[in-house]
C-alpha positions, -999 to +999 in steps of 0.1 A: -003-001+002+022+027-012+011+062-003-004+048+030+000+053+064+008+022+086-027+039+103-044+039+069-033+005+062-046-007+097-082+009+090-085-004+056-074-041+064-100-036+092-132-022+072-119-050+049-124-078+073-154-063+090-171-062+055-162-100+052-172-110+085-207-096+080-215-110+044-200-149+052-224-165+074-204-190+098-209-215+116-202-197+152-232-174+139-256-201+136-276-210+166-275-245+174-307-266+169-322-297+192-317-321+162-290-349+173-283-374+198-293-368+233-283-392+264-310-391+298-296-400+329-313-420+356-317-407+393-281-422+398-265-401+372-261-433+351-273-436+311-308-444+312-314-442+276-302-422+236-327-405+221-323-390+184-343-357+177-344-353+136-360-318+116-386-336+095-392-310+072-391-279+104-410-305+124-388-316+149-394-358+163-370-379+187-370-415+188-352-441+216-322-452+197-306-473+229-316-482+266-291-491+293-316-517+310-319-522+350-298-555+361-322-583+357-342-564+326-340-582+290-342-554+262-357-571+240-387-576+263-388-535+266-423-527+249-447-499+248-473-522+263-495-495+273-496-474+244-531-469+225-519-459+193-502-478+161-472-481+185-490-509+208-465-533+216-439-521+198-402-521+212-389-492+233-361-490+207-375-474+177-400-457+196-411-423+184-418-402+218-415-368+204-439-355+181-448-324+166-424-296+182-420-266+164-390-246+165-393-206+176-351-201+183-342-220+211-375-230+224-397-260+207-435-258+216-468-272+202-459-310+202-461-338+224-444-366+244-449-402+250-448-416+284-435-454+274-441-467+310-479-452+307-487-451+275-497-417+282-492-385+255-485-352+272-481-318+258-445-305+257-418-279+253-380-279+248-357-255+253-323-258+242-292-242+259-273-213+239-244-239+237-260-263+223-253-292+250-285-291+270-317-297+263-348-296+288-376-314+279-411-308+297-444-329+298-473-312+310-508-315+313-528-281+303-502-257+311-466-262+318-467-253+349-482-287+359-457-310+343-423-325+350-387-315+333-360-332+327-324-323+313-310-343+284-270-338+272-258-339+237-237-367+227-216-371+195-231-393+165-198-411+167-203-447+168-239-451+167-260-457+130-270-431+111-309-417+108-324-448+088-337-423+055-375-417+065-373-421+100-396-393+106-427-405+116-459-408+093-482-379+099 
């Protein structure tokens, strides 16, 4: 930069850097999403289950992809015996628990969550932490005040089968 002072060159370089940063979207600038693999821990802090949440055309759904059975439990015998829909009697692994969640930033609403132990379907709300590593899942009756929340932690998708094409539930 002939004829420019050191300060002028610095101003030009800074202006070019700012222009590039504004015009090019970065991974850091994108808000995290709930899509991915999640782990729920039991009361003792041990893994209880893994869930995969998928973006199904703007509607989020979640399936059980792995269960960590209690001592003496046979995972192949764990089924949704009390479900009242098409999932009645289905194995827990592969069961769709979360349906119809609609994203509004870090909050997901207007969906439902299934309690496979009781076969009960609750209204649901999910909230993702700003860093994308924690997901608070709340099932409730009527209004969110009357419900229960769990916090799940994000897992890396390594070592688990990729989602099957068409894994979003049929509506």
